[in-house]
Structures are given as structure tokens and as C-alpha cells.
ZADOKE-237968 format. One record per residue (C-alpha): residue in three letters; x, y, z; residue number from 1. Coordinates in steps of 0.1 Angstrom, whole numbers, plus 5000, padded with zeros to 4 digits. Layout:
BEGIN
r:ALA&px:X&py:Y&pz:Z&k:NUM
...
END
This chain:
BEGIN
r:UNK&px:3437&py:1113&pz:2279&k:1
r:UNK&px:3448&py:1148&pz:2286&k:2
r:UNK&px:3484&py:1155&pz:2294&k:3
r:UNK&px:3480&py:1188&pz:2311&k:4
r:UNK&px:3476&py:1187&pz:2348&k:5
r:UNK&px:3446&py:1211&pz:2350&k:6
r:UNK&px:3428&py:1191&pz:2323&k:7
r:UNK&px:3434&py:1159&pz:2343&k:8
r:UNK&px:3419&py:1176&pz:2374&k:9
r:UNK&px:3389&py:1189&pz:2355&k:10
r:UNK&px:3383&py:1154&pz:2340&k:11
r:UNK&px:3382&py:1141&pz:2376&k:12
r:UNK&px:3358&py:1167&pz:2389&k:13
r:UNK&px:3336&py:1164&pz:2358&k:14
r:UNK&px:3333&py:1127&pz:2365&k:15
r:UNK&px:3324&py:1134&pz:2401&k:16
r:UNK&px:3298&py:1160&pz:2391&k:17
r:UNK&px:3283&py:1137&pz:2365&k:18
r:UNK&px:3280&py:1108&pz:2390&k:19
r:UNK&px:3264&py:1132&pz:2416&k:20
r:UNK&px:3239&py:1145&pz:2390&k:21
r:UNK&px:3230&py:1110&pz:2379&k:22
r:UNK&px:3222&py:1101&pz:2415&k:23
r:UNK&px:3200&py:1131&pz:2419&k:24
r:UNK&px:3182&py:1124&pz:2386&k:25
r:UNK&px:3177&py:1088&pz:2397&k:26
r:UNK&px:3162&py:1100&pz:2430&k:27
r:UNK&px:3138&py:1122&pz:2411&k:28
r:UNK&px:3126&py:1094&pz:2389&k:29
r:UNK&px:3122&py:1071&pz:2418&k:30
r:UNK&px:3102&py:1097&pz:2438&k:31
r:UNK&px:3079&py:1103&pz:2408&k:32
r:UNK&px:3073&py:1065&pz:2403&k:33
r:UNK&px:3065&py:1062&pz:2440&k:34
r:UNK&px:3041&py:1091&pz:2439&k:35
r:UNK&px:3023&py:1076&pz:2408&k:36
r:UNK&px:3021&py:1042&pz:2425&k:37
r:UNK&px:3006&py:1057&pz:2456&k:38
r:UNK&px:2980&py:1076&pz:2435&k:39
r:UNK&px:2971&py:1045&pz:2415&k:40
r:UNK&px:2965&py:1026&pz:2447&k:41
r:UNK&px:2938&py:1051&pz:2455&k:42
r:UNK&px:2951&py:1066&pz:2487&k:43
r:UNK&px:2946&py:1104&pz:2481&k:44
r:UNK&px:2962&py:1116&pz:2514&k:45
r:UNK&px:2993&py:1095&pz:2510&k:46
r:UNK&px:2996&py:1106&pz:2473&k:47
r:UNK&px:2995&py:1142&pz:2484&k:48
r:UNK&px:3022&py:1136&pz:2510&k:49
r:UNK&px:3043&py:1118&pz:2483&k:50
r:UNK&px:3037&py:1146&pz:2459&k:51
r:UNK&px:3049&py:1171&pz:2485&k:52
r:UNK&px:3081&py:1151&pz:2490&k:53
r:UNK&px:3087&py:1147&pz:2453&k:54
r:UNK&px:3082&py:1184&pz:2446&k:55
r:UNK&px:3107&py:1192&pz:2473&k:56
r:UNK&px:3133&py:1168&pz:2457&k:57
r:UNK&px:3126&py:1183&pz:2422&k:58
r:UNK&px:3129&py:1219&pz:2435&k:59
r:UNK&px:3161&py:1211&pz:2452&k:60
r:UNK&px:3176&py:1196&pz:2421&k:61
r:UNK&px:3165&py:1227&pz:2401&k:62
r:UNK&px:3180&py:1250&pz:2426&k:63
r:UNK&px:3213&py:1231&pz:2425&k:64
r:UNK&px:3214&py:1233&pz:2387&k:65
r:UNK&px:3210&py:1195&pz:2382&k:66
r:UNK&px:3179&py:1201&pz:2361&k:67
r:UNK&px:3166&py:1233&pz:2345&k:68
r:UNK&px:3139&py:1252&pz:2364&k:69
r:UNK&px:3115&py:1248&pz:2335&k:70
r:UNK&px:3121&py:1211&pz:2335&k:71
r:UNK&px:3113&py:1210&pz:2372&k:72
r:UNK&px:3081&py:1230&pz:2367&k:73
r:UNK&px:3070&py:1207&pz:2339&k:74
r:UNK&px:3076&py:1175&pz:2359&k:75
r:UNK&px:3057&py:1189&pz:2389&k:76
r:UNK&px:3029&py:1202&pz:2367&k:77
r:UNK&px:3024&py:1169&pz:2349&k:78
r:UNK&px:3026&py:1149&pz:2382&k:79
r:UNK&px:3000&py:1172&pz:2398&k:80
r:UNK&px:2977&py:1169&pz:2368&k:81
r:UNK&px:2980&py:1131&pz:2369&k:82
r:UNK&px:2972&py:1131&pz:2407&k:83
r:UNK&px:2941&py:1153&pz:2401&k:84
r:UNK&px:2930&py:1130&pz:2373&k:85
r:UNK&px:2933&py:1099&pz:2395&k:86
r:UNK&px:2915&py:1116&pz:2424&k:87
r:UNK&px:2885&py:1125&pz:2402&k:88
r:UNK&px:2880&py:1089&pz:2391&k:89
END
């Protein structure tokens, strides 16, 4: 444990940031799973709506710096490719 006041404060803010980032990352994973489940169910329109919502969540996380912009692009690209694959079946 740090003894210096500023280090104690930074530990507290780091923990708060880490908790917030974990919540956002969990939200991303949940949205991706929901989109994939909708696509697997065979409802193309609902899957597109879910993808739109998921992409918005991912972009927001990238803009806030929770995930890297390339990571966000990769997640969206893979999800889009999976949706197109399931639609073509």
C-alpha cells in the first residue's frame, strides 16, 4: 500500500476506471453474443438491428478509449462477416 497521499488517490481512481472499463467490456461481449444468437435463430432483420446496436456500443467504447480503435474495427468486421455467412445459408 502506498504511503503518499497522491498515490493513494491514484490507486482509488485506477480501481474506479478499471471497474468502469470492465463493465463496458462486459456490455460489448453481451451485445456480441446477443447478435450472434439472433443471427443463428435465422431472423435477418432482427440480426441487422442487433448488429447496429452492437456496432454503436463498440464504437462508443473505442471513442472513450476502453478498447483500441483497431480492436473495435476487428470485432465489427468479424461480426459482420459472421452475419453475412449465416444469411447466405
